[in-house]
Backbone atoms as SQL, in Angstrom:
CREATE TABLE atoms (id INTEGER PRIMARY KEY, chain TEXT, resi INTEGER, resn TEXT, atom TEXT, x REAL, y REAL, z REAL);
INSERT INTO atoms VALUES
  (1, 'A', 1, 'UNK', 'N', 96.680, 87.937, -99.002),
  (2, 'A', 1, 'UNK', 'CA', 97.481, 87.429, -98.897),
  (3, 'A', 1, 'UNK', 'C', 97.536, 87.689, -97.392),
  (4, 'A', 2, 'UNK', 'N', 98.399, 86.642, -96.564),
  (5, 'A', 2, 'UNK', 'CA', 98.409, 86.989, -95.216),
  (6, 'A', 2, 'UNK', 'C', 99.842, 86.705, -95.112),
  (7, 'A', 3, 'UNK', 'N', 100.787, 87.385, -94.565),
  (8, 'A', 3, 'UNK', 'CA', 102.022, 87.388, -93.576),
  (9, 'A', 3, 'UNK', 'C', 102.178, 86.742, -92.209),
  (10, 'A', 4, 'UNK', 'N', 103.007, 85.639, -91.947),
  (11, 'A', 4, 'UNK', 'CA', 102.825, 85.589, -90.406),
  (12, 'A', 4, 'UNK', 'C', 104.311, 85.430, -90.036),
  (13, 'A', 5, 'UNK', 'N', 104.560, 86.303, -89.193),
  (14, 'A', 5, 'UNK', 'CA', 106.049, 86.267, -88.174),
  (15, 'A', 5, 'UNK', 'C', 105.916, 86.382, -87.055),
  (16, 'A', 6, 'UNK', 'N', 106.488, 85.140, -86.951),
  (17, 'A', 6, 'UNK', 'CA', 106.715, 84.518, -85.455),
  (18, 'A', 6, 'UNK', 'C', 108.189, 85.568, -84.810),
  (19, 'A', 7, 'UNK', 'N', 108.053, 85.403, -83.472),
  (20, 'A', 7, 'UNK', 'CA', 109.023, 85.703, -82.534),
  (21, 'A', 7, 'UNK', 'C', 108.973, 85.733, -81.302),
  (22, 'A', 8, 'UNK', 'N', 110.085, 85.659, -80.680),
  (23, 'A', 8, 'UNK', 'CA', 110.233, 85.541, -79.285),
  (24, 'A', 8, 'UNK', 'C', 111.100, 84.394, -78.811),
  (25, 'A', 9, 'UNK', 'N', 111.501, 83.311, -79.850),
  (26, 'A', 9, 'UNK', 'CA', 112.365, 82.454, -79.236),
  (27, 'A', 9, 'UNK', 'C', 113.666, 82.431, -78.533),
  (28, 'A', 10, 'UNK', 'N', 114.177, 81.637, -77.850),
  (29, 'A', 10, 'UNK', 'CA', 115.524, 81.770, -77.815),
  (30, 'A', 10, 'UNK', 'C', 115.951, 80.649, -76.706),
  (31, 'A', 11, 'UNK', 'N', 116.807, 80.863, -75.978),
  (32, 'A', 11, 'UNK', 'CA', 117.636, 79.823, -75.253),
  (33, 'A', 11, 'UNK', 'C', 116.934, 80.061, -73.825),
  (34, 'A', 12, 'UNK', 'N', 116.756, 78.961, -73.229),
  (35, 'A', 12, 'UNK', 'CA', 116.051, 78.981, -71.916),
  (36, 'A', 12, 'UNK', 'C', 116.558, 77.778, -70.983),
  (37, 'A', 13, 'UNK', 'N', 116.716, 78.133, -69.669),
  (38, 'A', 13, 'UNK', 'CA', 117.044, 76.609, -68.930),
  (39, 'A', 13, 'UNK', 'C', 115.907, 76.143, -68.980),
  (40, 'A', 14, 'UNK', 'N', 115.819, 74.570, -68.369),
  (41, 'A', 14, 'UNK', 'CA', 114.776, 74.022, -68.223),
  (42, 'A', 14, 'UNK', 'C', 113.972, 74.459, -66.706),
  (43, 'A', 15, 'UNK', 'N', 112.731, 74.524, -66.836),
  (44, 'A', 15, 'UNK', 'CA', 111.794, 75.287, -65.996),
  (45, 'A', 15, 'UNK', 'C', 111.476, 76.932, -66.051),
  (46, 'A', 16, 'UNK', 'N', 112.371, 77.222, -67.331),
  (47, 'A', 16, 'UNK', 'CA', 111.996, 78.434, -67.818),
  (48, 'A', 16, 'UNK', 'C', 110.986, 78.780, -68.414),
  (49, 'A', 17, 'UNK', 'N', 110.826, 80.317, -68.827),
  (50, 'A', 17, 'UNK', 'CA', 109.482, 80.361, -69.925),
  (51, 'A', 17, 'UNK', 'C', 109.953, 81.154, -70.717),
  (52, 'A', 18, 'UNK', 'N', 108.764, 81.204, -71.781),
  (53, 'A', 18, 'UNK', 'CA', 109.170, 81.888, -72.580),
  (54, 'A', 18, 'UNK', 'C', 107.611, 82.603, -73.627),
  (55, 'A', 19, 'UNK', 'N', 107.745, 83.617, -74.245),
  (56, 'A', 19, 'UNK', 'CA', 106.320, 84.034, -74.770),
  (57, 'A', 19, 'UNK', 'C', 106.473, 84.277, -75.979),
  (58, 'A', 20, 'UNK', 'N', 106.146, 83.607, -76.847),
  (59, 'A', 20, 'UNK', 'CA', 105.998, 83.799, -78.509),
  (60, 'A', 20, 'UNK', 'C', 105.092, 84.584, -78.902),
  (61, 'A', 21, 'UNK', 'N', 105.617, 85.350, -79.828),
  (62, 'A', 21, 'UNK', 'CA', 104.392, 86.383, -80.719),
  (63, 'A', 21, 'UNK', 'C', 104.367, 85.690, -82.488),
  (64, 'A', 22, 'UNK', 'N', 103.376, 86.079, -82.900),
  (65, 'A', 22, 'UNK', 'CA', 102.826, 85.707, -84.195),
  (66, 'A', 22, 'UNK', 'C', 102.305, 87.050, -84.580),
  (67, 'A', 23, 'UNK', 'N', 102.453, 87.586, -85.673),
  (68, 'A', 23, 'UNK', 'CA', 102.070, 88.880, -86.111),
  (69, 'A', 23, 'UNK', 'C', 101.820, 88.399, -87.585),
  (70, 'A', 24, 'UNK', 'N', 100.350, 88.636, -87.819),
  (71, 'A', 24, 'UNK', 'CA', 99.950, 88.387, -89.034),
  (72, 'A', 24, 'UNK', 'C', 99.489, 90.025, -89.942),
  (73, 'A', 25, 'UNK', 'N', 99.821, 89.852, -91.287),
  (74, 'A', 25, 'UNK', 'CA', 99.516, 91.114, -91.727),
  (75, 'A', 25, 'UNK', 'C', 98.171, 90.815, -92.680),
  (76, 'A', 26, 'UNK', 'N', 97.107, 92.026, -92.757),
  (77, 'A', 26, 'UNK', 'CA', 96.087, 91.417, -93.645),
  (78, 'A', 26, 'UNK', 'C', 94.918, 91.455, -92.284),
  (79, 'A', 27, 'UNK', 'N', 93.946, 92.005, -92.390),
  (80, 'A', 27, 'UNK', 'CA', 92.418, 92.332, -91.956),
  (81, 'A', 27, 'UNK', 'C', 91.929, 91.090, -91.673),
  (82, 'A', 28, 'UNK', 'N', 92.183, 89.951, -92.329),
  (83, 'A', 28, 'UNK', 'CA', 91.403, 89.118, -92.151),
  (84, 'A', 28, 'UNK', 'C', 91.615, 87.930, -91.140),
  (85, 'A', 29, 'UNK', 'N', 92.546, 88.493, -90.433),
  (86, 'A', 29, 'UNK', 'CA', 93.256, 87.601, -89.192),
  (87, 'A', 29, 'UNK', 'C', 91.969, 87.068, -88.395),
  (88, 'A', 30, 'UNK', 'N', 91.242, 87.996, -87.986),
  (89, 'A', 30, 'UNK', 'CA', 90.430, 87.602, -87.038),
  (90, 'A', 30, 'UNK', 'C', 89.095, 86.705, -87.382),
  (91, 'A', 31, 'UNK', 'N', 89.104, 86.522, -88.215),
  (92, 'A', 31, 'UNK', 'CA', 88.358, 85.142, -89.051),
  (93, 'A', 31, 'UNK', 'C', 88.408, 84.264, -88.962),
  (94, 'A', 32, 'UNK', 'N', 90.030, 83.928, -88.279),
  (95, 'A', 32, 'UNK', 'CA', 90.674, 82.365, -88.621),
  (96, 'A', 32, 'UNK', 'C', 90.810, 82.141, -87.314),
  (97, 'A', 33, 'UNK', 'N', 90.582, 80.610, -86.952),
  (98, 'A', 33, 'UNK', 'CA', 91.354, 79.848, -85.726),
  (99, 'A', 33, 'UNK', 'C', 92.514, 80.165, -86.329),
  (100, 'A', 34, 'UNK', 'N', 93.659, 80.103, -85.299),
  (101, 'A', 34, 'UNK', 'CA', 95.136, 80.451, -85.180),
  (102, 'A', 34, 'UNK', 'C', 95.822, 79.129, -84.328),
  (103, 'A', 35, 'UNK', 'N', 96.991, 78.197, -84.805),
  (104, 'A', 35, 'UNK', 'CA', 97.586, 77.510, -84.257),
  (105, 'A', 35, 'UNK', 'C', 99.089, 77.893, -83.941),
  (106, 'A', 36, 'UNK', 'N', 99.550, 77.141, -82.902),
  (107, 'A', 36, 'UNK', 'CA', 100.975, 77.074, -82.744),
  (108, 'A', 36, 'UNK', 'C', 101.460, 75.733, -83.092),
  (109, 'A', 37, 'UNK', 'N', 102.484, 75.675, -83.659),
  (110, 'A', 37, 'UNK', 'CA', 102.976, 74.156, -84.327),
  (111, 'A', 37, 'UNK', 'C', 104.391, 74.070, -83.854),
  (112, 'A', 38, 'UNK', 'N', 104.977, 72.944, -83.946),
  (113, 'A', 38, 'UNK', 'CA', 106.389, 73.287, -83.894),
  (114, 'A', 38, 'UNK', 'C', 107.197, 71.828, -84.512),
  (115, 'A', 39, 'UNK', 'N', 108.603, 72.027, -84.934),
  (116, 'A', 39, 'UNK', 'CA', 108.892, 70.739, -85.321),
  (117, 'A', 39, 'UNK', 'C', 110.538, 70.304, -84.624),
  (118, 'A', 40, 'UNK', 'N', 110.475, 69.792, -84.580),
  (119, 'A', 40, 'UNK', 'CA', 111.877, 69.247, -83.386),
  (120, 'A', 40, 'UNK', 'C', 112.643, 68.547, -84.533),
  (121, 'A', 41, 'UNK', 'N', 114.047, 68.608, -84.304),
  (122, 'A', 41, 'UNK', 'CA', 114.891, 68.152, -84.837),
  (123, 'A', 41, 'UNK', 'C', 114.812, 66.426, -85.406),
  (124, 'A', 42, 'UNK', 'N', 114.834, 66.059, -86.561),
  (125, 'A', 42, 'UNK', 'CA', 114.439, 64.787, -86.900),
  (126, 'A', 42, 'UNK', 'C', 112.865, 64.039, -86.972),
  (127, 'A', 43, 'UNK', 'N', 112.469, 65.324, -86.402),
  (128, 'A', 43, 'UNK', 'CA', 110.708, 64.868, -86.179),
  (129, 'A', 43, 'UNK', 'C', 109.603, 65.766, -87.343),
  (130, 'A', 44, 'UNK', 'N', 108.110, 65.173, -87.114),
  (131, 'A', 44, 'UNK', 'CA', 107.542, 66.016, -87.988),
  (132, 'A', 44, 'UNK', 'C', 107.356, 67.389, -87.469),
  (133, 'A', 45, 'UNK', 'N', 106.253, 67.943, -88.137),
  (134, 'A', 45, 'UNK', 'CA', 105.999, 69.093, -87.460),
  (135, 'A', 45, 'UNK', 'C', 104.689, 68.584, -86.809),
  (136, 'A', 46, 'UNK', 'N', 104.486, 69.379, -85.703),
  (137, 'A', 46, 'UNK', 'CA', 103.370, 68.832, -84.924),
  (138, 'A', 46, 'UNK', 'C', 102.476, 70.271, -84.295),
  (139, 'A', 47, 'UNK', 'N', 101.235, 69.840, -83.746),
  (140, 'A', 47, 'UNK', 'CA', 100.128, 70.788, -83.147),
  (141, 'A', 47, 'UNK', 'C', 100.458, 71.040, -81.559),
  (142, 'A', 48, 'UNK', 'N', 100.960, 72.323, -81.564),
  (143, 'A', 48, 'UNK', 'CA', 101.202, 72.949, -79.759),
  (144, 'A', 48, 'UNK', 'C', 99.601, 72.808, -79.616),
  (145, 'A', 49, 'UNK', 'N', 98.638, 73.829, -79.981),
  (146, 'A', 49, 'UNK', 'CA', 97.707, 74.389, -79.885),
  (147, 'A', 49, 'UNK', 'C', 97.012, 75.412, -80.648),
  (148, 'A', 50, 'UNK', 'N', 95.935, 75.427, -80.707),
  (149, 'A', 50, 'UNK', 'CA', 94.956, 76.471, -81.607),
  (150, 'A', 50, 'UNK', 'C', 94.154, 77.163, -80.785),
  (151, 'A', 51, 'UNK', 'N', 93.390, 78.273, -81.252),
  (152, 'A', 51, 'UNK', 'CA', 92.648, 79.201, -80.353),
  (153, 'A', 51, 'UNK', 'C', 91.438, 79.462, -81.899),
  (154, 'A', 52, 'UNK', 'N', 90.684, 79.596, -81.215),
  (155, 'A', 52, 'UNK', 'CA', 89.379, 79.502, -81.978),
  (156, 'A', 52, 'UNK', 'C', 88.923, 80.816, -82.461),
  (157, 'A', 53, 'UNK', 'N', 88.322, 81.648, -83.304),
  (158, 'A', 53, 'UNK', 'CA', 87.851, 83.142, -83.608),
  (159, 'A', 53, 'UNK', 'C', 87.351, 83.414, -82.010),
  (160, 'A', 54, 'UNK', 'N', 86.467, 83.002, -81.290),
  (161, 'A', 54, 'UNK', 'CA', 85.924, 83.165, -80.168),
  (162, 'A', 54, 'UNK', 'C', 86.974, 83.335, -79.180),
  (163, 'A', 55, 'UNK', 'N', 87.669, 82.894, -79.279),
  (164, 'A', 55, 'UNK', 'CA', 88.715, 82.299, -77.971),
  (165, 'A', 55, 'UNK', 'C', 89.119, 81.001, -77.149),
  (166, 'A', 56, 'UNK', 'N', 87.900, 80.283, -77.720),
  (167, 'A', 56, 'UNK', 'CA', 87.930, 78.461, -77.321),
  (168, 'A', 56, 'UNK', 'C', 89.386, 77.920, -77.975),
  (169, 'A', 57, 'UNK', 'N', 90.252, 77.307, -76.815),
  (170, 'A', 57, 'UNK', 'CA', 91.154, 77.145, -77.276),
  (171, 'A', 57, 'UNK', 'C', 91.683, 75.557, -76.983),
  (172, 'A', 58, 'UNK', 'N', 92.750, 74.620, -77.357),
  (173, 'A', 58, 'UNK', 'CA', 92.484, 73.100, -77.545),
  (174, 'A', 58, 'UNK', 'C', 93.876, 73.140, -77.410),
  (175, 'A', 59, 'UNK', 'N', 94.660, 72.111, -76.338),
  (176, 'A', 59, 'UNK', 'CA', 96.049, 71.609, -76.345),
  (177, 'A', 59, 'UNK', 'C', 96.526, 70.807, -76.373),
  (178, 'A', 60, 'UNK', 'N', 97.766, 70.172, -77.153),
  (179, 'A', 60, 'UNK', 'CA', 98.328, 68.957, -77.377),
  (180, 'A', 60, 'UNK', 'C', 98.577, 68.153, -75.969),
  (181, 'A', 61, 'UNK', 'N', 98.568, 67.506, -75.743),
  (182, 'A', 61, 'UNK', 'CA', 98.771, 66.785, -74.267),
  (183, 'A', 61, 'UNK', 'C', 100.338, 67.071, -73.658),
  (184, 'A', 62, 'UNK', 'N', 101.099, 66.839, -74.920),
  (185, 'A', 62, 'UNK', 'CA', 102.461, 67.671, -74.316),
  (186, 'A', 62, 'UNK', 'C', 102.383, 69.110, -73.860),
  (187, 'A', 63, 'UNK', 'N', 101.507, 70.312, -74.243),
  (188, 'A', 63, 'UNK', 'CA', 101.166, 71.305, -73.745),
  (189, 'A', 63, 'UNK', 'C', 100.167, 71.683, -72.731),
  (190, 'A', 64, 'UNK', 'N', 99.771, 70.687, -72.412),
  (191, 'A', 64, 'UNK', 'CA', 98.281, 71.148, -71.178),
  (192, 'A', 64, 'UNK', 'C', 99.094, 71.355, -70.186),
  (193, 'A', 65, 'UNK', 'N', 98.550, 72.523, -69.636),
  (194, 'A', 65, 'UNK', 'CA', 99.081, 72.694, -67.751),
  (195, 'A', 65, 'UNK', 'C', 100.371, 73.719, -67.965),
  (196, 'A', 66, 'UNK', 'N', 100.834, 73.590, -69.352),
  (197, 'A', 66, 'UNK', 'CA', 102.233, 74.363, -69.265),
  (198, 'A', 66, 'UNK', 'C', 102.243, 75.556, -69.959),
  (199, 'A', 67, 'UNK', 'N', 101.565, 75.526, -71.258),
  (200, 'A', 67, 'UNK', 'CA', 101.255, 76.169, -71.845),
  (201, 'A', 67, 'UNK', 'C', 99.794, 77.218, -72.634),
  (202, 'A', 68, 'UNK', 'N', 99.849, 78.636, -72.559),
  (203, 'A', 68, 'UNK', 'CA', 98.805, 79.028, -72.754),
  (204, 'A', 68, 'UNK', 'C', 98.360, 79.672, -74.648),
  (205, 'A', 69, 'UNK', 'N', 97.969, 79.521, -74.724),
  (206, 'A', 69, 'UNK', 'CA', 97.414, 80.522, -76.452),
  (207, 'A', 69, 'UNK', 'C', 96.592, 81.590, -75.859),
  (208, 'A', 70, 'UNK', 'N', 96.440, 82.615, -76.967),
  (209, 'A', 70, 'UNK', 'CA', 95.740, 84.115, -76.791),
  (210, 'A', 70, 'UNK', 'C', 95.979, 84.513, -77.829),
  (211, 'A', 71, 'UNK', 'N', 95.020, 85.351, -77.937),
  (212, 'A', 71, 'UNK', 'CA', 95.065, 86.325, -79.144),
  (213, 'A', 71, 'UNK', 'C', 94.688, 87.389, -78.888),
  (214, 'A', 72, 'UNK', 'N', 95.398, 88.357, -79.823),
  (215, 'A', 72, 'UNK', 'CA', 94.566, 89.941, -79.747),
  (216, 'A', 72, 'UNK', 'C', 94.173, 90.092, -80.856),
  (217, 'A', 73, 'UNK', 'N', 92.786, 90.472, -81.515),
  (218, 'A', 73, 'UNK', 'CA', 92.390, 90.284, -82.722),
  (219, 'A', 73, 'UNK', 'C', 92.646, 92.162, -83.134),
  (220, 'A', 74, 'UNK', 'N', 92.698, 93.085, -82.248),
  (221, 'A', 74, 'UNK', 'CA', 93.269, 94.117, -82.649),
  (222, 'A', 74, 'UNK', 'C', 93.857, 94.312, -83.114),
  (223, 'A', 75, 'UNK', 'N', 95.115, 93.374, -82.646),
  (224, 'A', 75, 'UNK', 'CA', 97.001, 93.982, -83.282),
  (225, 'A', 75, 'UNK', 'C', 97.146, 92.913, -84.120),
  (226, 'A', 76, 'UNK', 'N', 96.144, 91.766, -84.042),
  (227, 'A', 76, 'UNK', 'CA', 96.121, 90.609, -85.537),
  (228, 'A', 76, 'UNK', 'C', 97.638, 89.950, -84.979),
  (229, 'A', 77, 'UNK', 'N', 97.502, 89.578, -83.593),
  (230, 'A', 77, 'UNK', 'CA', 98.519, 88.815, -83.148),
  (231, 'A', 77, 'UNK', 'C', 97.930, 87.669, -82.260),
  (232, 'A', 78, 'UNK', 'N', 98.788, 86.348, -82.365),
  (233, 'A', 78, 'UNK', 'CA', 98.732, 85.286, -81.633),
  (234, 'A', 78, 'UNK', 'C', 99.980, 85.186, -80.958),
  (235, 'A', 79, 'UNK', 'N', 99.683, 84.888, -79.563),
  (236, 'A', 79, 'UNK', 'CA', 100.691, 84.386, -78.381),
  (237, 'A', 79, 'UNK', 'C', 100.819, 83.101, -77.835),
  (238, 'A', 80, 'UNK', 'N', 101.767, 82.814, -77.785),
  (239, 'A', 80, 'UNK', 'CA', 102.432, 81.606, -76.833),
  (240, 'A', 80, 'UNK', 'C', 102.932, 81.524, -75.864),
  (241, 'A', 81, 'UNK', 'N', 102.152, 81.551, -74.557),
  (242, 'A', 81, 'UNK', 'CA', 103.036, 81.868, -73.355),
  (243, 'A', 81, 'UNK', 'C', 103.408, 80.291, -72.829),
  (244, 'A', 82, 'UNK', 'N', 104.905, 80.177, -72.720),
  (245, 'A', 82, 'UNK', 'CA', 105.473, 78.902, -72.253),
  (246, 'A', 82, 'UNK', 'C', 106.178, 78.905, -71.079),
  (247, 'A', 83, 'UNK', 'N', 105.223, 77.799, -70.320),
  (248, 'A', 83, 'UNK', 'CA', 106.140, 78.059, -69.096),
  (249, 'A', 83, 'UNK', 'C', 106.544, 76.767, -68.603),
  (250, 'A', 84, 'UNK', 'N', 107.493, 76.209, -67.399),
  (251, 'A', 84, 'UNK', 'CA', 107.644, 75.082, -67.007),
  (252, 'A', 84, 'UNK', 'C', 108.266, 74.124, -68.240),
  (253, 'A', 85, 'UNK', 'N', 109.196, 75.223, -68.676),
  (254, 'A', 85, 'UNK', 'CA', 109.540, 74.463, -70.369),
  (255, 'A', 85, 'UNK', 'C', 111.033, 73.149, -70.013),
  (256, 'A', 86, 'UNK', 'N', 110.511, 72.389, -71.085),
  (257, 'A', 86, 'UNK', 'CA', 111.346, 70.943, -70.673),
  (258, 'A', 86, 'UNK', 'C', 112.481, 70.920, -71.898),
  (259, 'A', 87, 'UNK', 'N', 113.584, 70.161, -71.972),
  (260, 'A', 87, 'UNK', 'CA', 114.472, 70.008, -73.235),
  (261, 'A', 87, 'UNK', 'C', 113.411, 69.233, -74.085),
  (262, 'A', 88, 'UNK', 'N', 112.562, 68.788, -74.004),
  (263, 'A', 88, 'UNK', 'CA', 111.828, 67.965, -74.781),
  (264, 'A', 88, 'UNK', 'C', 111.088, 69.182, -75.617),
  (265, 'A', 89, 'UNK', 'N', 110.733, 70.548, -75.597),
  (266, 'A', 89, 'UNK', 'CA', 110.367, 71.235, -75.986),
  (267, 'A', 89, 'UNK', 'C', 111.266, 72.088, -77.045),
  (268, 'A', 90, 'UNK', 'N', 112.210, 71.820, -77.140),
  (269, 'A', 90, 'UNK', 'CA', 113.022, 72.165, -77.907),
  (270, 'A', 90, 'UNK', 'C', 112.798, 72.069, -79.436),
  (271, 'A', 91, 'UNK', 'N', 112.428, 73.033, -80.119),
  (272, 'A', 91, 'UNK', 'CA', 112.253, 73.047, -81.526),
  (273, 'A', 91, 'UNK', 'C', 112.259, 74.557, -81.926),
  (274, 'A', 92, 'UNK', 'N', 111.765, 74.405, -83.625),
  (275, 'A', 92, 'UNK', 'CA', 111.351, 75.527, -83.891),
  (276, 'A', 92, 'UNK', 'C', 109.853, 75.744, -84.116),
  (277, 'A', 93, 'UNK', 'N', 109.156, 76.834, -83.294),
  (278, 'A', 93, 'UNK', 'CA', 107.748, 76.921, -83.331),
  (279, 'A', 93, 'UNK', 'C', 107.671, 77.843, -84.367),
  (280, 'A', 94, 'UNK', 'N', 105.826, 77.428, -85.128),
  (281, 'A', 94, 'UNK', 'CA', 105.618, 78.452, -86.087),
  (282, 'A', 94, 'UNK', 'C', 104.234, 78.132, -85.915),
  (283, 'A', 95, 'UNK', 'N', 103.690, 79.576, -86.467),
  (284, 'A', 95, 'UNK', 'CA', 101.986, 80.176, -86.211),
  (285, 'A', 95, 'UNK', 'C', 101.738, 79.573, -87.716),
  (286, 'A', 96, 'UNK', 'N', 100.455, 79.392, -87.657),
  (287, 'A', 96, 'UNK', 'CA', 99.760, 78.998, -89.335),
  (288, 'A', 96, 'UNK', 'C', 98.089, 79.732, -88.530),
  (289, 'A', 97, 'UNK', 'N', 97.319, 79.387, -89.451),
  (290, 'A', 97, 'UNK', 'CA', 95.753, 79.190, -89.475),
  (291, 'A', 97, 'UNK', 'C', 95.568, 77.558, -88.699),
  (292, 'A', 98, 'UNK', 'N', 94.681, 77.659, -88.369),
  (293, 'A', 98, 'UNK', 'CA', 94.129, 76.038, -88.324),
  (294, 'A', 98, 'UNK', 'C', 92.930, 75.683, -88.694),
  (295, 'A', 99, 'UNK', 'N', 92.709, 74.712, -89.575),
  (296, 'A', 99, 'UNK', 'CA', 93.918, 73.876, -89.842),
  (297, 'A', 99, 'UNK', 'C', 94.824, 74.694, -90.656),
  (298, 'A', 100, 'UNK', 'N', 96.039, 74.229, -90.649),
  (299, 'A', 100, 'UNK', 'CA', 97.059, 74.895, -91.251),
  (300, 'A', 100, 'UNK', 'C', 97.086, 75.095, -92.884),
  (301, 'A', 101, 'UNK', 'N', 97.590, 75.633, -93.310),
  (302, 'A', 101, 'UNK', 'CA', 97.777, 75.908, -95.178),
  (303, 'A', 101, 'UNK', 'C', 99.025, 76.133, -95.428),
  (304, 'A', 102, 'UNK', 'N', 99.568, 75.738, -96.664),
  (305, 'A', 102, 'UNK', 'CA', 101.229, 75.878, -96.812),
  (306, 'A', 102, 'UNK', 'C', 101.334, 77.156, -97.105),
  (307, 'A', 103, 'UNK', 'N', 100.870, 77.543, -97.812),
  (308, 'A', 103, 'UNK', 'CA', 101.212, 79.211, -97.880),
  (309, 'A', 103, 'UNK', 'C', 101.637, 79.692, -96.997),
  (310, 'A', 104, 'UNK', 'N', 101.120, 79.915, -95.650),
  (311, 'A', 104, 'UNK', 'CA', 101.161, 80.883, -94.651),
  (312, 'A', 104, 'UNK', 'C', 102.301, 80.212, -93.920),
  (313, 'A', 105, 'UNK', 'N', 103.285, 79.085, -93.807),
  (314, 'A', 105, 'UNK', 'CA', 104.035, 78.703, -93.176),
  (315, 'A', 105, 'UNK', 'C', 105.088, 79.952, -93.291),
  (316, 'A', 106, 'UNK', 'N', 105.601, 80.329, -92.009),
  (317, 'A', 106, 'UNK', 'CA', 106.731, 81.741, -91.825),
  (318, 'A', 106, 'UNK', 'C', 108.270, 80.383, -91.679),
  (319, 'A', 107, 'UNK', 'N', 108.941, 81.569, -91.315),
  (320, 'A', 107, 'UNK', 'CA', 110.487, 81.305, -91.107),
  (321, 'A', 107, 'UNK', 'C', 110.439, 80.072, -89.467),
  (322, 'A', 108, 'UNK', 'N', 109.620, 80.782, -88.524),
  (323, 'A', 108, 'UNK', 'CA', 109.507, 80.227, -87.234),
  (324, 'A', 108, 'UNK', 'C', 110.339, 80.797, -86.334),
  (325, 'A', 109, 'UNK', 'N', 110.220, 80.574, -84.966),
  (326, 'A', 109, 'UNK', 'CA', 110.981, 80.900, -84.105),
  (327, 'A', 109, 'UNK', 'C', 111.736, 79.657, -83.314),
  (328, 'A', 110, 'UNK', 'N', 112.620, 79.740, -82.968),
  (329, 'A', 110, 'UNK', 'CA', 113.315, 79.055, -82.704),
  (330, 'A', 110, 'UNK', 'C', 113.560, 78.445, -80.687),
  (331, 'A', 111, 'UNK', 'N', 113.288, 77.835, -80.280),
  (332, 'A', 111, 'UNK', 'CA', 113.510, 77.664, -78.689),
  (333, 'A', 111, 'UNK', 'C', 114.355, 76.466, -78.294),
  (334, 'A', 112, 'UNK', 'N', 115.417, 76.671, -77.690),
  (335, 'A', 112, 'UNK', 'CA', 116.309, 75.396, -77.108),
  (336, 'A', 112, 'UNK', 'C', 115.819, 75.930, -75.459),
  (337, 'A', 113, 'UNK', 'N', 115.584, 74.268, -74.999),
  (338, 'A', 113, 'UNK', 'CA', 115.863, 74.384, -73.566),
  (339, 'A', 113, 'UNK', 'C', 116.869, 73.712, -73.392),
  (340, 'A', 114, 'UNK', 'N', 117.729, 73.743, -72.635),
  (341, 'A', 114, 'UNK', 'CA', 119.111, 73.413, -72.517),
  (342, 'A', 114, 'UNK', 'C', 119.378, 73.963, -71.062),
  (343, 'A', 115, 'UNK', 'N', 120.305, 73.008, -70.068),
  (344, 'A', 115, 'UNK', 'CA', 121.045, 73.503, -68.832),
  (345, 'A', 115, 'UNK', 'C', 122.577, 73.576, -69.526);
């Protein structure tokens, strides 16, 4: 059983930065592609970015050029560096394996971008 705990969210002004972390329990983390997802109020959860076991990454159009996903297999942690944040980035951010599976959804971390 893998548990994922997201952290690093907060309130930030437009143009600011945040770094999200997702700590995974269990030794099988390194065998999974991992993704960051987000859900804004009234909207469906969407993929933001994912990273393969080998470090290759994919970004949604909304994240390209502003967000960077990375992973540290030794620490069982995946990160999402978010720069140039916009109000439309406001959402609860979740991590999960990619493709995601229901049992791994955690509580998420709230990101609010507002002036």
